[in-house]
N, C-alpha and C positions, 0 to 999 in steps of 0.2 A: 615325914617325907615319903614313906612307903605308901601311906594311905592316900596321898594326893599325887603320887607319881611325880614328885618334885625333881628338880635338877638344880645345879649350881653353875658357877663359872667354869668348872672342869668338865661339863657335859660334852663339850666338843670332842674331847679326847677319850673320856672314860664312860660316856653315856649317862643316861638318867638313872633314877632309882630302878626302873624296870629292868635295865641291863645288869644291875648289880645285886639284886635280891635272888638268892638261891632257894630259900625255904622260909616259910612263915608258920608260927604257931598262932592260931586264931581261935577265939572264943565265939562260937556261933550264937545266933539269937536264942536258941533253946538251951544254952548253957554247955553244950558239948565242946570239947577241946579237939582241935584238928591240926595236923601238920600238912601243909599244902603239897609238899613234895615227899611225903613219907617220913617215917620216924628218924631215919639216919641220914637221908639225903645223900647217899653215897654215889649215886649215878648221876652224872651231868647230863646224859642224853637218855630220853625216855619217850617212847611213842605210845605208852599205855595210859589210856584215860585222858581226862581233861587237864589242861595246863592251869591248875588252880592257883598257882603262885601268881601268874600274870593276871588272872582274873581279880584277885584280891588287891594287887598293887594298883592303886588309883581308884579303888571303889569307894573311898572316902567314908568308910565306916558303915556303909549301907548293907554289906553282906556279913559283917562280923567285926569284932574288935581284935586288932593285932596286939599280941602280948610279947612275942619274941621274934627276932629277925636273924636269919643266917645270911651273912653278906659275903660277896666275892671280895677277895683281897687283891690289890694291884701293887706291884713294886713301885717304890718311890723313884721318880726319874733320877738318873745319875747326874745329869746336868740340865740346868734350866736357864733360859735367856728371856728376859722381859723387855718390852718396848712400848713406846707411845708414839702416836703420829697425829698431827693436826691437819685439818682440811678446811677449804674455803666454804664448803656448804655440806648439808646433810647427804645429798645424793652422791657426792664424790666419796664420802666415807663409807656409805652402805654399798655402793658399787664395788668398792675395794674388798669388802667382806665377801660379797657374792663371788667375785673373781677368785679370791683366795680359796674359798671352800670348793669351788668348782675346778680349781687347778690341780687338786689332789695333794698339795703340800700339807704336811702334818702340822697342825696348829693345836696347841694344848688348850689355850683360852683366847677368846676374842670378845671384847666388850665395847659398846658404843655409848658415848655420852654426848648429848647435844650442847649447844652454847649455854642454855639456861642452867644445865647441870654443872657445867664447868664454872660458870659464874658463882654458883652456890658453893662449890668446893673450894674455889679461890678464897672466898670470904671465910668459910668455916675451917678448912684444913690448911689454909695458907700455902697452897701448892703453887708452884711457879709454872703455870700452864697458860697458853694463849687461849683467850675466850672465843673458842670456835669449836665446831664438831671435832671430836677426838676419839681415836681408837686405842684401846689398851690390849696388848697382845702378849702371848707367852708361848715359848717353844721348848719342847723337851728333846733330849738326844742322849745317846750312849756316850758321846764325847762333846766337849764344848764346841768343837769345830762343826759337828753335825747340827747342833742346835743353832749355831750362828749362821750356818749356810741356809737353813730354813728361814731365819729372820731376814736374810739378804734377799731371798726370793720374794718375800712379802713386801719388803721395802721397795723393790722395783715396781711391784704392782701398785702400791700406794702412791709412789711418785708419779707413775703414769696416769693416775687419776687425780693429780693435783695436790697430793699430800706433801707436807713439809715438816721440818723440825723432827724428823724421825730419830728418836733417841733409844738406844738399846744397851743392855748391860747384863752380865752374868753374875755380878757381885750381889750377894744376898741382901745387904743393907740398901744398895742402890735399887734393887728390884722392889723392895718394900716401899721405897720412896716413889718410884714410878707408878705403883699401883695404889698409893695412898688415897688419891682422889676417888677411885672406884670403891675401895673398901669402906670409906666413910661417907659415901653418897647418901645413904638413907638419912643420916643425921644432918647432913648439909642441906638436903631438901626440906627437912622438917624445920630447920632454922629459918627458912624463908617465910614460914607462917607458923610460929611457935604454938599457937593455940588450935591448930588444925589436927585432924586425924589422918594418918597416912594409911593408905590401902595399897598393898603390894600384890600385883597380879601378873599374869602372863598372856601373851597373844601368840598364836601359832599360825604361820602361813608358809607356803612353799618358798624356798630360798629365792627363786626367780622373781617373786612378788614382794620381796622385803622392802625394796626402795619405795614402791608404790604405797605400801602400808605405812611406812614412816611419814611420807609426804602427806598422805591423807590425814594422819593423826595430827600433824603439825597444823594443817588447815583448820581442823576442828578446834584445836586449842586456841588458835588465833581468833576464830569466830566467837 
């Protein structure tokens, strides 16, 4: 993950690997061992020399081989609320994501599944979701009320964009149920074509052009 500057579903709130790596031990092509932020990495702020840690994170092995990683630790959220919401079309779902991120409300996780993905998870994971574009959301807070209030703000945004069946819960078992479709998505999609090879990748565009990117991708798939 450090070599590819990868991220996960928590990147919205905690950042990608780039924001979470403090120091690296790297073996250079000539065999030398190097610590990118010094031997002890005691200072969080430094203006001396190159930012070698950021240089190696995402270099995909072209500059050296990462052998040890010093990571930033974040506290586990005191309270978590998860939710799902269905939409009539892709544009409404993505517009809701854009509006949510631009509103400044703190969202821990947000994931989007289109109708085909939901169809696959309904068959594979036996989830009770409407076969339509769906957002999976998660909110953190120091209290349940704080996390719930954040979910309510986003619920209003989703409803204003045509969202429906907004379901939310702070119960751990219920949260796992709500996110089951997203967590098992890879295997659900593989089950549509069992003998195929799955390739997982990412695309990166400015938030304002997210809807356009999804729409163009759908047109390419249809063609």
